[in-house]
C-alpha positions as protocol buffer text, in pm:
chain_id: "A"
residue {
  index: 1
  type: MET
  ca { x: 190 y: -3088 z: -2726 }
}
residue {
  index: 2
  type: ASN
  ca { x: 486 y: -2947 z: -2924 }
}
residue {
  index: 3
  type: LYS
  ca { x: 790 y: -2777 z: -2768 }
}
residue {
  index: 4
  type: ARG
  ca { x: 674 y: -2427 z: -2862 }
}
residue {
  index: 5
  type: GLU
  ca { x: 337 y: -2485 z: -2693 }
}
residue {
  index: 6
  type: ILE
  ca { x: 505 y: -2623 z: -2381 }
}
residue {
  index: 7
  type: PHE
  ca { x: 735 y: -2319 z: -2360 }
}
residue {
  index: 8
  type: ARG
  ca { x: 443 y: -2081 z: -2415 }
}
residue {
  index: 9
  type: LYS
  ca { x: 238 y: -2235 z: -2134 }
}
residue {
  index: 10
  type: ARG
  ca { x: 529 y: -2257 z: -1891 }
}
residue {
  index: 11
  type: LEU
  ca { x: 630 y: -1898 z: -1956 }
}
residue {
  index: 12
  type: VAL
  ca { x: 279 y: -1783 z: -1866 }
}
residue {
  index: 13
  type: GLU
  ca { x: 286 y: -2008 z: -1558 }
}
residue {
  index: 14
  type: VAL
  ca { x: 618 y: -1864 z: -1437 }
}
residue {
  index: 15
  type: ARG
  ca { x: 507 y: -1503 z: -1492 }
}
residue {
  index: 16
  type: LYS
  ca { x: 175 y: -1558 z: -1313 }
}
residue {
  index: 17
  type: LYS
  ca { x: 341 y: -1735 z: -1017 }
}
residue {
  index: 18
  type: LEU
  ca { x: 554 y: -1423 z: -977 }
}
residue {
  index: 19
  type: GLU
  ca { x: 233 y: -1216 z: -990 }
}
residue {
  index: 20
  type: LEU
  ca { x: 374 y: -996 z: -1267 }
}
residue {
  index: 21
  type: SER
  ca { x: 198 y: -831 z: -1555 }
}
residue {
  index: 22
  type: GLN
  ca { x: 347 y: -875 z: -1901 }
}
residue {
  index: 23
  type: GLY
  ca { x: 473 y: -517 z: -1876 }
}
residue {
  index: 24
  type: LYS
  ca { x: 651 y: -566 z: -1543 }
}
residue {
  index: 25
  type: PHE
  ca { x: 796 y: -898 z: -1657 }
}
residue {
  index: 26
  type: ALA
  ca { x: 921 y: -724 z: -1971 }
}
residue {
  index: 27
  type: GLN
  ca { x: 1093 y: -458 z: -1760 }
}
residue {
  index: 28
  type: LEU
  ca { x: 1282 y: -723 z: -1565 }
}
residue {
  index: 29
  type: LEU
  ca { x: 1391 y: -882 z: -1894 }
}
residue {
  index: 30
  type: LYS
  ca { x: 1474 y: -543 z: -2046 }
}
residue {
  index: 31
  type: THR
  ca { x: 1236 y: -596 z: -2337 }
}
residue {
  index: 32
  type: SER
  ca { x: 890 y: -475 z: -2436 }
}
residue {
  index: 33
  type: GLN
  ca { x: 546 y: -588 z: -2323 }
}
residue {
  index: 34
  type: SER
  ca { x: 460 y: -670 z: -2685 }
}
residue {
  index: 35
  type: THR
  ca { x: 760 y: -905 z: -2704 }
}
residue {
  index: 36
  type: ILE
  ca { x: 640 y: -1091 z: -2391 }
}
residue {
  index: 37
  type: CYS
  ca { x: 295 y: -1112 z: -2548 }
}
residue {
  index: 38
  type: GLN
  ca { x: 446 y: -1261 z: -2866 }
}
residue {
  index: 39
  type: TYR
  ca { x: 642 y: -1516 z: -2660 }
}
residue {
  index: 40
  type: GLU
  ca { x: 328 y: -1613 z: -2472 }
}
residue {
  index: 41
  type: LYS
  ca { x: 125 y: -1649 z: -2793 }
}
residue {
  index: 42
  type: GLY
  ca { x: 400 y: -1860 z: -2949 }
}
residue {
  index: 43
  type: ASP
  ca { x: 458 y: -1612 z: -3232 }
}
residue {
  index: 44
  type: ILE
  ca { x: 830 y: -1573 z: -3160 }
}
residue {
  index: 45
  type: GLU
  ca { x: 1093 y: -1742 z: -2943 }
}
residue {
  index: 46
  type: PRO
  ca { x: 1336 y: -1571 z: -2706 }
}
residue {
  index: 47
  type: SER
  ca { x: 1710 y: -1568 z: -2758 }
}
residue {
  index: 48
  type: LEU
  ca { x: 1921 y: -1801 z: -2543 }
}
residue {
  index: 49
  type: GLU
  ca { x: 2026 y: -1504 z: -2330 }
}
residue {
  index: 50
  type: THR
  ca { x: 1662 y: -1406 z: -2269 }
}
residue {
  index: 51
  type: LEU
  ca { x: 1563 y: -1767 z: -2204 }
}
residue {
  index: 52
  type: SER
  ca { x: 1836 y: -1784 z: -1940 }
}
residue {
  index: 53
  type: LYS
  ca { x: 1710 y: -1461 z: -1778 }
}
residue {
  index: 54
  type: ILE
  ca { x: 1354 y: -1597 z: -1773 }
}
residue {
  index: 55
  type: ALA
  ca { x: 1474 y: -1911 z: -1593 }
}
residue {
  index: 56
  type: ASP
  ca { x: 1676 y: -1706 z: -1343 }
}
residue {
  index: 57
  type: ILE
  ca { x: 1395 y: -1462 z: -1265 }
}
residue {
  index: 58
  type: GLY
  ca { x: 1143 y: -1744 z: -1237 }
}
residue {
  index: 59
  type: ASN
  ca { x: 1369 y: -1957 z: -1016 }
}
residue {
  index: 60
  type: THR
  ca { x: 1339 y: -2245 z: -1261 }
}
residue {
  index: 61
  type: THR
  ca { x: 1551 y: -2410 z: -1529 }
}
residue {
  index: 62
  type: ILE
  ca { x: 1572 y: -2375 z: -1904 }
}
residue {
  index: 63
  type: ASP
  ca { x: 1499 y: -2748 z: -1925 }
}
residue {
  index: 64
  type: TYR
  ca { x: 1172 y: -2696 z: -1739 }
}
residue {
  index: 65
  type: LEU
  ca { x: 1073 y: -2405 z: -1963 }
}
residue {
  index: 66
  type: LEU
  ca { x: 1142 y: -2614 z: -2273 }
}
residue {
  index: 67
  type: GLY
  ca { x: 959 y: -2922 z: -2144 }
}
residue {
  index: 68
  type: ARG
  ca { x: 1270 y: -3135 z: -2092 }
}
residue {
  index: 69
  type: GLU
  ca { x: 1193 y: -3181 z: -1722 }
}
residue {
  index: 70
  type: GLU
  ca { x: 868 y: -3182 z: -1530 }
}
residue {
  index: 71
  type: PHE
  ca { x: 974 y: -3014 z: -1207 }
}
residue {
  index: 72
  type: THR
  ca { x: 1111 y: -2668 z: -1134 }
}
residue {
  index: 73
  type: SER
  ca { x: 1356 y: -2781 z: -867 }
}
residue {
  index: 74
  type: GLN
  ca { x: 1680 y: -2586 z: -847 }
}
residue {
  index: 75
  type: GLY
  ca { x: 1898 y: -2863 z: -707 }
}
residue {
  index: 76
  type: GLY
  ca { x: 1797 y: -2810 z: -347 }
}
residue {
  index: 77
  type: ILE
  ca { x: 1853 y: -2434 z: -336 }
}
residue {
  index: 78
  type: LYS
  ca { x: 1591 y: -2295 z: -102 }
}
residue {
  index: 79
  type: LEU
  ca { x: 1519 y: -1929 z: -154 }
}
residue {
  index: 80
  type: PRO
  ca { x: 1335 y: -1721 z: 105 }
}
residue {
  index: 81
  type: ALA
  ca { x: 963 y: -1793 z: 130 }
}
residue {
  index: 82
  type: ASP
  ca { x: 877 y: -1447 z: 1 }
}
residue {
  index: 83
  type: PHE
  ca { x: 1077 y: -1488 z: -322 }
}
residue {
  index: 84
  type: CYS
  ca { x: 777 y: -1402 z: -544 }
}
residue {
  index: 85
  type: LYS
  ca { x: 700 y: -1094 z: -333 }
}
residue {
  index: 86
  type: ILE
  ca { x: 1061 y: -982 z: -357 }
}
residue {
  index: 87
  type: ILE
  ca { x: 1063 y: -1017 z: -737 }
}
residue {
  index: 88
  type: LYS
  ca { x: 732 y: -829 z: -754 }
}
residue {
  index: 89
  type: GLY
  ca { x: 883 y: -559 z: -531 }
}
residue {
  index: 90
  type: ILE
  ca { x: 1178 y: -527 z: -768 }
}
residue {
  index: 91
  type: ALA
  ca { x: 940 y: -490 z: -1063 }
}
residue {
  index: 92
  type: ASP
  ca { x: 737 y: -226 z: -874 }
}
residue {
  index: 93
  type: PHE
  ca { x: 1056 y: -39 z: -795 }
}
residue {
  index: 94
  type: ILE
  ca { x: 1155 y: -40 z: -1163 }
}
residue {
  index: 95
  type: ASP
  ca { x: 812 y: 109 z: -1238 }
}
residue {
  index: 96
  type: LYS
  ca { x: 874 y: 401 z: -1004 }
}
residue {
  index: 97
  type: ASN
  ca { x: 1244 y: 469 z: -1060 }
}
residue {
  index: 98
  type: GLU
  ca { x: 1474 y: 524 z: -1350 }
}
residue {
  index: 99
  type: GLU
  ca { x: 1845 y: 439 z: -1359 }
}
residue {
  index: 100
  type: SER
  ca { x: 2020 y: 400 z: -1026 }
}
residue {
  index: 101
  type: ASN
  ca { x: 2393 y: 439 z: -969 }
}
residue {
  index: 102
  type: VAL
  ca { x: 2586 y: 153 z: -1128 }
}
residue {
  index: 103
  type: LEU
  ca { x: 2858 y: -25 z: -934 }
}
residue {
  index: 104
  type: LEU
  ca { x: 3155 y: -125 z: -1149 }
}
residue {
  index: 105
  type: ILE
  ca { x: 3197 y: -500 z: -1113 }
}
residue {
  index: 106
  type: THR
  ca { x: 3356 y: -721 z: -1375 }
}
residue {
  index: 107
  type: ASN
  ca { x: 3149 y: -1029 z: -1295 }
}
residue {
  index: 108
  type: LYS
  ca { x: 2810 y: -998 z: -1470 }
}
residue {
  index: 109
  type: ASP
  ca { x: 2625 y: -1210 z: -1210 }
}
residue {
  index: 110
  type: GLU
  ca { x: 2757 y: -996 z: -923 }
}
residue {
  index: 111
  type: LYS
  ca { x: 2652 y: -680 z: -1102 }
}
residue {
  index: 112
  type: ILE
  ca { x: 2298 y: -812 z: -1151 }
}
residue {
  index: 113
  type: LEU
  ca { x: 2284 y: -922 z: -787 }
}
residue {
  index: 114
  type: ILE
  ca { x: 2401 y: -581 z: -659 }
}
residue {
  index: 115
  type: GLU
  ca { x: 2153 y: -397 z: -882 }
}
residue {
  index: 116
  type: LEU
  ca { x: 1867 y: -618 z: -759 }
}
residue {
  index: 117
  type: LEU
  ca { x: 1969 y: -588 z: -392 }
}
residue {
  index: 118
  type: ARG
  ca { x: 1974 y: -209 z: -416 }
}
residue {
  index: 119
  type: ARG
  ca { x: 1607 y: -219 z: -502 }
}
residue {
  index: 120
  type: LEU
  ca { x: 1497 y: -418 z: -197 }
}
residue {
  index: 121
  type: ASN
  ca { x: 1370 y: -276 z: 129 }
}
residue {
  index: 122
  type: GLN
  ca { x: 1589 y: -318 z: 437 }
}
residue {
  index: 123
  type: LYS
  ca { x: 1397 y: -620 z: 572 }
}
residue {
  index: 124
  type: ASP
  ca { x: 1429 y: -810 z: 242 }
}
residue {
  index: 125
  type: LYS
  ca { x: 1799 y: -719 z: 214 }
}
residue {
  index: 126
  type: LYS
  ca { x: 1858 y: -864 z: 563 }
}
residue {
  index: 127
  type: GLU
  ca { x: 1670 y: -1183 z: 468 }
}
residue {
  index: 128
  type: ILE
  ca { x: 1883 y: -1229 z: 154 }
}
residue {
  index: 129
  type: LEU
  ca { x: 2201 y: -1151 z: 351 }
}
residue {
  index: 130
  type: ASN
  ca { x: 2113 y: -1413 z: 615 }
}
residue {
  index: 131
  type: PHE
  ca { x: 2041 y: -1668 z: 341 }
}
residue {
  index: 132
  type: CYS
  ca { x: 2376 y: -1598 z: 170 }
}
residue {
  index: 133
  type: GLN
  ca { x: 2567 y: -1618 z: 498 }
}
residue {
  index: 134
  type: PHE
  ca { x: 2402 y: -1953 z: 571 }
}
residue {
  index: 135
  type: LYS
  ca { x: 2491 y: -2087 z: 225 }
}
residue {
  index: 136
  type: VAL
  ca { x: 2855 y: -1977 z: 258 }
}
residue {
  index: 137
  type: SER
  ca { x: 2884 y: -2122 z: 609 }
}
residue {
  index: 138
  type: THR
  ca { x: 2762 y: -2462 z: 490 }
}
residue {
  index: 139
  type: MET
  ca { x: 3026 y: -2467 z: 213 }
}
residue {
  index: 140
  type: MET
  ca { x: 3320 y: -2440 z: 455 }
}
């Protein structure tokens, strides 16, 4: 199997594990449903920036998506058990809501995190907060 075919299959696998339609996955990536369809058919390839976003959203690595590794492990990072449900909830929220207020943060990763957290329900926010507090406490 060539690299393009491996990427195509793994992209579909990641999207389906998250229980997202092509349209909802496209919204998370800030692209169109037809672009996702073209990626999945192997007609076009994503930019490096988009490839990175796909890996982040799918809780996997670029190496896994490109067939350079066989497992999706994230170096021992354990996300909450309902990770897929949370991502699906974010996609559903995007479906129902337009732009929310934007918090001015210079760090791009923090901005993305804040925007995603704003879209979670209170229970999921608390779960993420507890996870982050645990991670920080184990670093000290």
